[in-house]
C-alpha positions as CSV (number, residue, x, y, z in Angstrom):
1,M,25.0,32.1,16.9
2,T,24.7,28.4,17.9
3,Q,23.9,27.0,14.9
4,L,20.5,24.7,14.9
5,T,20.4,21.0,13.9
6,E,17.5,19.2,13.1
7,K,17.4,15.7,11.7
8,I,14.9,14.7,8.5
9,I,13.4,11.1,7.5
10,F,12.9,10.2,4.0
11,A,10.9,7.2,3.8
12,G,8.8,5.1,1.6
13,S,9.1,2.5,-0.7
14,M,11.9,1.1,-3.2
15,G,11.5,2.9,-6.4
16,S,9.5,5.9,-4.8
17,G,12.3,8.6,-4.8
18,K,14.1,8.9,-1.6
19,T,17.7,8.9,-3.3
20,T,16.9,11.0,-4.9
21,A,15.1,13.8,-3.5
22,I,18.2,13.6,-1.2
23,K,20.1,14.1,-4.1
24,S,18.1,17.2,-5.3
25,I,18.5,19.4,-2.3
26,S,21.4,18.5,-0.2
27,E,24.9,21.0,-0.8
28,I,27.0,18.0,-0.2
29,E,27.5,14.9,-2.3
30,P,25.2,12.4,-0.3
31,V,26.2,9.5,1.2
32,S,24.6,6.7,-0.1
33,T,25.2,2.8,0.7
34,E,23.2,1.6,-3.0
35,V,23.8,-1.8,-4.2
36,D,22.7,-4.4,-7.2
37,N,18.7,-5.0,-7.0
38,N,18.0,-8.0,-6.4
39,D,14.1,-7.7,-5.2
40,T,13.3,-7.1,-8.9
41,E,9.7,-8.2,-8.4
42,Q,9.4,-5.0,-5.6
43,S,11.0,-2.5,-7.9
44,N,12.8,-2.8,-11.8
45,K,15.0,-0.4,-10.7
46,Q,18.9,-1.3,-10.8
47,L,20.1,-0.1,-7.6
48,T,18.3,0.2,-4.2
49,T,19.8,1.8,-0.6
50,M,20.6,-1.2,1.8
51,A,21.4,1.1,4.9
52,M,20.4,4.4,4.2
53,D,21.3,8.0,2.5
54,F,22.4,10.9,4.1
55,G,22.9,14.6,3.1
56,T,22.5,18.1,4.3
57,L,21.2,21.5,4.1
58,T,21.5,24.8,5.6
59,L,19.0,27.0,5.3
60,S,18.5,30.9,5.8
61,D,18.2,31.1,9.1
62,E,21.6,28.5,9.7
63,S,19.5,25.9,10.8
64,K,20.9,22.7,9.3
65,L,19.0,19.6,8.3
66,L,20.3,16.2,8.3
67,L,18.7,14.4,5.4
68,Y,18.2,10.8,6.2
69,G,16.6,8.3,3.6
70,T,15.4,5.1,4.9
71,P,16.0,1.4,3.0
72,G,12.6,0.5,1.6
73,Q,12.4,-2.8,1.6
74,E,10.4,-4.6,4.5
75,R,12.8,-6.3,5.2
76,L,14.6,-3.8,6.4
77,S,12.4,-2.1,8.5
78,F,14.6,-2.7,11.6
79,M,16.6,0.3,10.5
80,W,13.3,2.0,10.5
81,S,13.3,3.4,14.0
82,V,17.2,3.3,14.4
83,I,17.4,6.0,12.0
84,S,14.4,8.1,12.8
85,D,15.3,8.4,16.5
86,G,15.3,11.9,17.5
87,S,14.3,13.2,13.8
88,L,12.2,16.5,13.7
89,G,9.7,14.9,11.5
90,V,8.8,12.1,8.3
91,I,8.7,12.8,4.6
92,I,7.1,9.7,3.4
93,L,7.2,9.1,-0.2
94,I,4.8,6.8,-2.2
95,D,5.2,5.1,-6.2
96,N,1.8,6.0,-7.4
97,S,2.6,4.3,-10.9
98,I,2.7,0.3,-8.3
99,S,-0.7,-1.3,-8.2
100,D,-2.0,-0.9,-5.0
101,P,-0.2,2.9,-3.6
102,L,-2.3,3.3,-0.6
103,S,-1.9,-0.6,0.8
104,N,1.9,0.4,0.4
105,L,1.4,3.7,2.1
106,D,0.1,1.9,5.1
107,I,3.0,-0.2,5.4
108,Y,5.5,3.6,5.9
109,L,2.3,4.5,8.2
110,K,2.5,1.6,10.4
111,G,6.4,1.4,10.4
112,F,6.5,5.0,11.4
113,S,3.5,5.1,13.8
114,D,5.6,6.6,16.6
115,L,7.6,9.2,14.3
116,I,3.8,10.5,13.2
117,D,2.7,10.0,16.6
118,Q,5.2,12.2,18.1
119,S,6.3,14.4,15.4
120,K,4.6,15.7,12.4
121,A,4.4,13.9,9.1
122,V,3.8,15.1,5.3
123,I,3.5,12.6,2.0
124,G,5.1,13.5,-1.3
125,I,3.2,10.8,-3.9
126,T,5.6,10.4,-7.0
127,K,5.0,8.8,-10.6
128,S,1.5,10.5,-10.5
129,D,1.5,10.9,-14.0
130,L,1.8,7.2,-14.3
131,N,-1.6,6.5,-12.6
132,H,-5.0,8.7,-13.0
133,Q,-6.7,6.0,-11.0
134,V,-5.2,6.6,-7.7
135,D,-5.1,11.0,-7.3
136,V,-5.1,13.0,-4.1
137,L,-8.1,13.2,-3.1
138,A,-7.9,9.6,-2.5
139,Y,-5.0,9.5,-0.5
140,H,-7.0,12.1,2.3
141,D,-9.9,10.1,2.2
142,Y,-8.0,7.5,3.1
143,L,-5.6,9.0,5.6
144,K,-9.4,10.3,6.7
145,S,-10.6,6.8,7.3
146,K,-7.4,6.1,9.2
147,G,-7.9,8.8,11.5
148,L,-4.5,10.8,10.3
149,S,-4.7,14.5,8.9
150,I,-1.3,14.2,6.6
151,P,-0.8,17.0,4.1
152,V,-0.4,15.5,1.1
153,F,1.6,16.5,-2.7
154,T,2.4,15.5,-5.8
155,V,6.0,16.2,-6.6
156,D,8.2,14.7,-8.9
157,V,11.7,14.4,-6.7
158,R,14.1,15.1,-9.6
159,Q,13.0,18.4,-9.3
160,K,14.8,21.0,-5.9
161,D,11.7,22.9,-5.6
162,D,9.1,20.2,-5.4
163,V,11.1,18.9,-2.5
164,L,11.6,22.2,-0.8
165,I,8.3,22.1,-0.7
166,L,8.0,19.0,1.0
167,L,10.4,20.4,3.5
168,D,8.9,23.4,3.7
169,G,5.3,21.6,4.5
170,L,6.8,19.6,7.4
171,I,8.5,22.3,9.0
172,S,5.9,24.9,9.3
173,L,3.9,21.8,10.7
174,C,6.3,21.0,13.0
175,E,7.1,25.2,14.3
176,S,2.7,25.0,14.4
177,K,3.2,22.0,16.7
178,Y,5.1,24.1,19.0
179,I,3.3,27.4,18.4
180,L,0.1,25.3,19.4
181,G,1.2,23.8,21.8
182,E,-0.1,20.5,20.5
């Protein structure tokens, strides 16, 4: 039996949890290109991804997922399309604790618009316990105002089950796309 291999992208702002999400579900020690963070205005975290993160996950049907995390900085956005090429879909992680998470979401909706149009996407809201001003409903309303219908989940990317919910949501959307012929 031939193993089906699919590529999944984790995108989002610096500090949103892309590296942590991949670490929490990868069956291999993830490959990481983290370096010291010298952009403390954007995030006060010590390390940041410079090129990409990579991990793998084998599903119960013997399908293998290749998990790629993109750098979060807009100045490295040229990497986004390179890493995204040929992927099944994108999981966009947004740090809800920043001052304007909806504007931040817009950066990634635009940056990954081709992938979102050609495939499917889900959004994971991280650190939602640190900002109660912007809730899931605000994200849904924002997406609706942009003419988009993308599932939104609140997640703790340190928790394997939360990240698996994001993956399950994305894979379900992709399966329905092919079943319904979208």
